[in-house]
mmCIF file of the C-alpha atoms, coordinates in Angstrom:
data_MODEL
# 
_entry.id   MODEL 
# 
loop_
_atom_site.group_PDB 
_atom_site.id 
_atom_site.type_symbol 
_atom_site.label_atom_id 
_atom_site.label_alt_id 
_atom_site.label_comp_id 
_atom_site.label_asym_id 
_atom_site.label_entity_id 
_atom_site.label_seq_id 
_atom_site.pdbx_PDB_ins_code 
_atom_site.Cartn_x 
_atom_site.Cartn_y 
_atom_site.Cartn_z 
_atom_site.occupancy 
_atom_site.B_iso_or_equiv 
_atom_site.pdbx_formal_charge 
_atom_site.auth_seq_id 
_atom_site.auth_comp_id 
_atom_site.auth_asym_id 
_atom_site.auth_atom_id 
_atom_site.pdbx_PDB_model_num 
ATOM 1   C CA . MET A 1 1   ? -11.185 8.977  -36.287 1.00 0.00 ? 1   MET A CA 1 
ATOM 2   C CA . ASP A 1 2   ? -9.239  12.249 -37.526 1.00 0.00 ? 2   ASP A CA 1 
ATOM 3   C CA . HIS A 1 3   ? -8.296  15.080 -35.487 1.00 0.00 ? 3   HIS A CA 1 
ATOM 4   C CA . GLU A 1 4   ? -11.052 17.881 -36.633 1.00 0.00 ? 4   GLU A CA 1 
ATOM 5   C CA . ALA A 1 5   ? -13.899 14.891 -35.537 1.00 0.00 ? 5   ALA A CA 1 
ATOM 6   C CA . THR A 1 6   ? -12.505 14.347 -32.336 1.00 0.00 ? 6   THR A CA 1 
ATOM 7   C CA . GLN A 1 7   ? -11.802 18.280 -31.573 1.00 0.00 ? 7   GLN A CA 1 
ATOM 8   C CA . ALA A 1 8   ? -15.753 18.758 -32.741 1.00 0.00 ? 8   ALA A CA 1 
ATOM 9   C CA . LEU A 1 9   ? -16.441 16.399 -29.987 1.00 0.00 ? 9   LEU A CA 1 
ATOM 10  C CA . PHE A 1 10  ? -14.696 18.101 -27.311 1.00 0.00 ? 10  PHE A CA 1 
ATOM 11  C CA . SER A 1 11  ? -17.484 19.895 -25.982 1.00 0.00 ? 11  SER A CA 1 
ATOM 12  C CA . ALA A 1 12  ? -19.792 16.826 -25.532 1.00 0.00 ? 12  ALA A CA 1 
ATOM 13  C CA . TYR A 1 13  ? -16.873 14.855 -24.128 1.00 0.00 ? 13  TYR A CA 1 
ATOM 14  C CA . VAL A 1 14  ? -16.153 17.344 -21.501 1.00 0.00 ? 14  VAL A CA 1 
ATOM 15  C CA . ASP A 1 15  ? -19.969 17.667 -20.607 1.00 0.00 ? 15  ASP A CA 1 
ATOM 16  C CA . GLY A 1 16  ? -20.321 13.631 -20.247 1.00 0.00 ? 16  GLY A CA 1 
ATOM 17  C CA . GLU A 1 17  ? -22.802 14.243 -23.431 1.00 0.00 ? 17  GLU A CA 1 
ATOM 18  C CA . LEU A 1 18  ? -21.387 11.255 -25.327 1.00 0.00 ? 18  LEU A CA 1 
ATOM 19  C CA . THR A 1 19  ? -22.594 7.432  -25.747 1.00 0.00 ? 19  THR A CA 1 
ATOM 20  C CA . ALA A 1 20  ? -19.751 4.869  -24.402 1.00 0.00 ? 20  ALA A CA 1 
ATOM 21  C CA . ALA A 1 21  ? -19.106 3.823  -28.020 1.00 0.00 ? 21  ALA A CA 1 
ATOM 22  C CA . GLU A 1 22  ? -18.311 7.603  -28.930 1.00 0.00 ? 22  GLU A CA 1 
ATOM 23  C CA . ARG A 1 23  ? -16.340 8.204  -25.571 1.00 0.00 ? 23  ARG A CA 1 
ATOM 24  C CA . ALA A 1 24  ? -14.267 4.991  -26.516 1.00 0.00 ? 24  ALA A CA 1 
ATOM 25  C CA . VAL A 1 25  ? -13.750 5.981  -30.017 1.00 0.00 ? 25  VAL A CA 1 
ATOM 26  C CA . VAL A 1 26  ? -12.433 9.595  -28.764 1.00 0.00 ? 26  VAL A CA 1 
ATOM 27  C CA . ASP A 1 27  ? -10.492 7.893  -25.759 1.00 0.00 ? 27  ASP A CA 1 
ATOM 28  C CA . ALA A 1 28  ? -8.773  5.664  -28.380 1.00 0.00 ? 28  ALA A CA 1 
ATOM 29  C CA . HIS A 1 29  ? -8.045  8.522  -30.672 1.00 0.00 ? 29  HIS A CA 1 
ATOM 30  C CA . LEU A 1 30  ? -6.492  10.675 -27.551 1.00 0.00 ? 30  LEU A CA 1 
ATOM 31  C CA . ALA A 1 31  ? -4.181  7.350  -26.242 1.00 0.00 ? 31  ALA A CA 1 
ATOM 32  C CA . GLY A 1 32  ? -2.667  7.710  -29.564 1.00 0.00 ? 32  GLY A CA 1 
ATOM 33  C CA . CYS A 1 33  ? -2.671  11.588 -30.291 1.00 0.00 ? 33  CYS A CA 1 
ATOM 34  C CA . GLU A 1 34  ? -0.499  14.143 -28.541 1.00 0.00 ? 34  GLU A CA 1 
ATOM 35  C CA . ALA A 1 35  ? -1.576  17.034 -30.556 1.00 0.00 ? 35  ALA A CA 1 
ATOM 36  C CA . CYS A 1 36  ? -5.282  16.421 -29.735 1.00 0.00 ? 36  CYS A CA 1 
ATOM 37  C CA . THR A 1 37  ? -4.451  15.299 -25.909 1.00 0.00 ? 37  THR A CA 1 
ATOM 38  C CA . ALA A 1 38  ? -2.996  18.971 -25.830 1.00 0.00 ? 38  ALA A CA 1 
ATOM 39  C CA . GLU A 1 39  ? -6.050  20.855 -27.476 1.00 0.00 ? 39  GLU A CA 1 
ATOM 40  C CA . LEU A 1 40  ? -8.419  18.985 -25.132 1.00 0.00 ? 40  LEU A CA 1 
ATOM 41  C CA . ALA A 1 41  ? -6.238  20.204 -22.299 1.00 0.00 ? 41  ALA A CA 1 
ATOM 42  C CA . THR A 1 42  ? -6.283  23.667 -23.871 1.00 0.00 ? 42  THR A CA 1 
ATOM 43  C CA . PHE A 1 43  ? -10.176 23.438 -24.211 1.00 0.00 ? 43  PHE A CA 1 
ATOM 44  C CA . ARG A 1 44  ? -10.545 22.298 -20.584 1.00 0.00 ? 44  ARG A CA 1 
ATOM 45  C CA . SER A 1 45  ? -8.449  25.227 -18.943 1.00 0.00 ? 45  SER A CA 1 
ATOM 46  C CA . THR A 1 46  ? -10.219 27.821 -21.437 1.00 0.00 ? 46  THR A CA 1 
ATOM 47  C CA . LEU A 1 47  ? -13.782 26.267 -19.846 1.00 0.00 ? 47  LEU A CA 1 
ATOM 48  C CA . ALA A 1 48  ? -12.104 26.569 -16.301 1.00 0.00 ? 48  ALA A CA 1 
ATOM 49  C CA . ALA A 1 49  ? -11.464 30.066 -16.969 1.00 0.00 ? 49  ALA A CA 1 
ATOM 50  C CA . MET A 1 50  ? -14.793 31.018 -18.550 1.00 0.00 ? 50  MET A CA 1 
ATOM 51  C CA . ARG A 1 51  ? -16.503 29.600 -15.582 1.00 0.00 ? 51  ARG A CA 1 
ATOM 52  C CA . GLY A 1 52  ? -14.988 32.450 -13.244 1.00 0.00 ? 52  GLY A CA 1 
ATOM 53  C CA . ALA A 1 53  ? -15.759 35.214 -15.545 1.00 0.00 ? 53  ALA A CA 1 
ATOM 54  C CA . VAL A 1 54  ? -18.530 37.853 -14.748 1.00 0.00 ? 54  VAL A CA 1 
ATOM 55  C CA . PRO A 1 55  ? -21.146 38.720 -17.005 1.00 0.00 ? 55  PRO A CA 1 
ATOM 56  C CA . VAL A 1 56  ? -20.474 42.187 -18.554 1.00 0.00 ? 56  VAL A CA 1 
ATOM 57  C CA . ALA A 1 57  ? -23.512 44.187 -19.582 1.00 0.00 ? 57  ALA A CA 1 
ATOM 58  C CA . PRO A 1 58  ? -23.224 45.849 -22.606 1.00 0.00 ? 58  PRO A CA 1 
ATOM 59  C CA . PRO A 1 59  ? -23.449 49.887 -23.056 1.00 0.00 ? 59  PRO A CA 1 
ATOM 60  C CA . ASP A 1 60  ? -27.006 51.013 -22.812 1.00 0.00 ? 60  ASP A CA 1 
ATOM 61  C CA . ALA A 1 61  ? -26.744 52.473 -26.367 1.00 0.00 ? 61  ALA A CA 1 
ATOM 62  C CA . PHE A 1 62  ? -25.022 49.204 -27.665 1.00 0.00 ? 62  PHE A CA 1 
ATOM 63  C CA . MET A 1 63  ? -28.972 47.629 -28.919 1.00 0.00 ? 63  MET A CA 1 
ATOM 64  C CA . ASP A 1 64  ? -30.240 50.657 -30.328 1.00 0.00 ? 64  ASP A CA 1 
ATOM 65  C CA . GLU A 1 65  ? -26.835 50.916 -32.432 1.00 0.00 ? 65  GLU A CA 1 
ATOM 66  C CA . LEU A 1 66  ? -27.147 47.058 -33.445 1.00 0.00 ? 66  LEU A CA 1 
ATOM 67  C CA . LYS A 1 67  ? -30.572 47.361 -34.229 1.00 0.00 ? 67  LYS A CA 1 
ATOM 68  C CA . ALA A 1 68  ? -30.092 50.638 -36.163 1.00 0.00 ? 68  ALA A CA 1 
ATOM 69  C CA . GLN A 1 69  ? -27.340 48.817 -38.449 1.00 0.00 ? 69  GLN A CA 1 
ATOM 70  C CA . ILE A 1 70  ? -29.330 45.708 -38.943 1.00 0.00 ? 70  ILE A CA 1 
ATOM 71  C CA . ARG A 1 71  ? -32.365 48.113 -40.272 1.00 0.00 ? 71  ARG A CA 1 
ATOM 72  C CA . ALA A 1 72  ? -29.997 50.233 -42.513 1.00 0.00 ? 72  ALA A CA 1 
ATOM 73  C CA . ARG A 1 73  ? -28.407 47.031 -44.076 1.00 0.00 ? 73  ARG A CA 1 
ATOM 74  C CA . SER A 1 74  ? -31.637 45.191 -44.431 1.00 0.00 ? 74  SER A CA 1 
ATOM 75  C CA . ARG A 1 75  ? -33.795 48.237 -45.787 1.00 0.00 ? 75  ARG A CA 1 
ATOM 76  C CA . GLY A 1 76  ? -36.220 47.713 -42.849 1.00 0.00 ? 76  GLY A CA 1 
ATOM 77  C CA . ARG A 1 77  ? -37.002 44.627 -43.112 1.00 0.00 ? 77  ARG A CA 1 
ATOM 78  C CA . PHE A 1 78  ? -35.716 43.909 -39.664 1.00 0.00 ? 78  PHE A CA 1 
ATOM 79  C CA . PHE A 1 79  ? -36.747 46.195 -36.595 1.00 0.00 ? 79  PHE A CA 1 
ATOM 80  C CA . GLY A 1 80  ? -38.391 48.530 -39.172 1.00 0.00 ? 80  GLY A CA 1 
ATOM 81  C CA . ALA A 1 81  ? -41.904 49.998 -38.290 1.00 0.00 ? 81  ALA A CA 1 
ATOM 82  C CA . ARG A 1 82  ? -44.695 47.682 -38.903 1.00 0.00 ? 82  ARG A CA 1 
ATOM 83  C CA . ARG A 1 83  ? -46.981 49.754 -40.805 1.00 0.00 ? 83  ARG A CA 1 
ATOM 84  C CA . ARG A 1 84  ? -48.493 47.347 -43.074 1.00 0.00 ? 84  ARG A CA 1 
ATOM 85  C CA . GLY A 1 85  ? -51.487 48.155 -45.095 1.00 0.00 ? 85  GLY A CA 1 
ATOM 86  C CA . TYR A 1 86  ? -54.501 45.857 -45.794 1.00 0.00 ? 86  TYR A CA 1 
ATOM 87  C CA . GLY A 1 87  ? -55.300 47.594 -49.030 1.00 0.00 ? 87  GLY A CA 1 
ATOM 88  C CA . PRO A 1 88  ? -55.362 44.654 -51.130 1.00 0.00 ? 88  PRO A CA 1 
ATOM 89  C CA . GLU A 1 89  ? -57.286 42.069 -49.009 1.00 0.00 ? 89  GLU A CA 1 
ATOM 90  C CA . ILE A 1 90  ? -59.719 44.602 -48.089 1.00 0.00 ? 90  ILE A CA 1 
ATOM 91  C CA . ALA A 1 91  ? -60.483 45.653 -51.746 1.00 0.00 ? 91  ALA A CA 1 
ATOM 92  C CA . SER A 1 92  ? -60.582 41.612 -52.815 1.00 0.00 ? 92  SER A CA 1 
ATOM 93  C CA . LEU A 1 93  ? -62.946 41.251 -49.774 1.00 0.00 ? 93  LEU A CA 1 
ATOM 94  C CA . VAL A 1 94  ? -65.367 44.011 -51.108 1.00 0.00 ? 94  VAL A CA 1 
ATOM 95  C CA . THR A 1 95  ? -65.245 42.783 -54.371 1.00 0.00 ? 95  THR A CA 1 
ATOM 96  C CA . LEU A 1 96  ? -66.126 39.203 -53.262 1.00 0.00 ? 96  LEU A CA 1 
ATOM 97  C CA . LEU A 1 97  ? -69.081 40.667 -51.126 1.00 0.00 ? 97  LEU A CA 1 
ATOM 98  C CA . ILE A 1 98  ? -69.976 42.834 -54.081 1.00 0.00 ? 98  ILE A CA 1 
ATOM 99  C CA . ALA A 1 99  ? -70.061 39.552 -56.637 1.00 0.00 ? 99  ALA A CA 1 
ATOM 100 C CA . VAL A 1 100 ? -72.080 37.234 -53.561 1.00 0.00 ? 100 VAL A CA 1 
ATOM 101 C CA . GLY A 1 101 ? -74.398 40.374 -53.392 1.00 0.00 ? 101 GLY A CA 1 
ATOM 102 C CA . VAL A 1 102 ? -75.397 40.294 -56.939 1.00 0.00 ? 102 VAL A CA 1 
ATOM 103 C CA . TYR A 1 103 ? -75.550 36.956 -57.303 1.00 0.00 ? 103 TYR A CA 1 
ATOM 104 C CA . VAL A 1 104 ? -77.728 36.435 -54.491 1.00 0.00 ? 104 VAL A CA 1 
ATOM 105 C CA . LEU A 1 105 ? -80.192 39.249 -56.000 1.00 0.00 ? 105 LEU A CA 1 
ATOM 106 C CA . LEU A 1 106 ? -80.216 38.023 -59.363 1.00 0.00 ? 106 LEU A CA 1 
ATOM 107 C CA . SER A 1 107 ? -81.138 34.176 -58.083 1.00 0.00 ? 107 SER A CA 1 
ATOM 108 C CA . VAL A 1 108 ? -83.931 35.541 -55.901 1.00 0.00 ? 108 VAL A CA 1 
ATOM 109 C CA . MET A 1 109 ? -85.425 38.125 -58.169 1.00 0.00 ? 109 MET A CA 1 
ATOM 110 C CA . GLN A 1 110 ? -85.049 36.204 -61.329 1.00 0.00 ? 110 GLN A CA 1 
ATOM 111 C CA . PRO A 1 111 ? -85.851 38.519 -63.924 1.00 0.00 ? 111 PRO A CA 1 
ATOM 112 C CA . THR A 1 112 ? -87.975 37.824 -66.684 1.00 0.00 ? 112 THR A CA 1 
ATOM 113 C CA . TRP A 1 113 ? -85.932 40.058 -69.067 1.00 0.00 ? 113 TRP A CA 1 
ATOM 114 C CA . LEU A 1 114 ? -83.315 37.660 -68.782 1.00 0.00 ? 114 LEU A CA 1 
ATOM 115 C CA . LEU A 1 115 ? -85.378 34.627 -69.940 1.00 0.00 ? 115 LEU A CA 1 
ATOM 116 C CA . ARG A 1 116 ? -86.397 35.818 -73.148 1.00 0.00 ? 116 ARG A CA 1 
# 
C-alpha cells in the first residue's frame, strides 16, 4: 500500500471502522514507513486538539451575506425569490379542456350537416 492510500484511511483507522484485513494492511505499511507513522501521530494529535475546541457561532450577518453572494453568483437560481408562474401549464390545461369539450359536444350532437 502506498503512502497516499494509507493516509486516506487514517480517519477510519483511528475510528476503528476498518475491517480486520484493511487494518492489517495499514499496520503492515505503518511498521515499515516512518513518514506515515509520523503523519498518523500528527493526525491523532490534531484530532485530540479538535476534541477540546468549543464551537464558535458565526456573526449574525454571516448567513445573510453568504446567501447574497450565492444569489449574485448563481443569478438568483439559489436563495432567490420563489415566484414561479404557471402560465404555460394553465394554458395547456385550458386548451386540453376546450378540445375535450368540443369532442364531447360533436360526438353527442352528431350534426347531420357533417354526414353529407
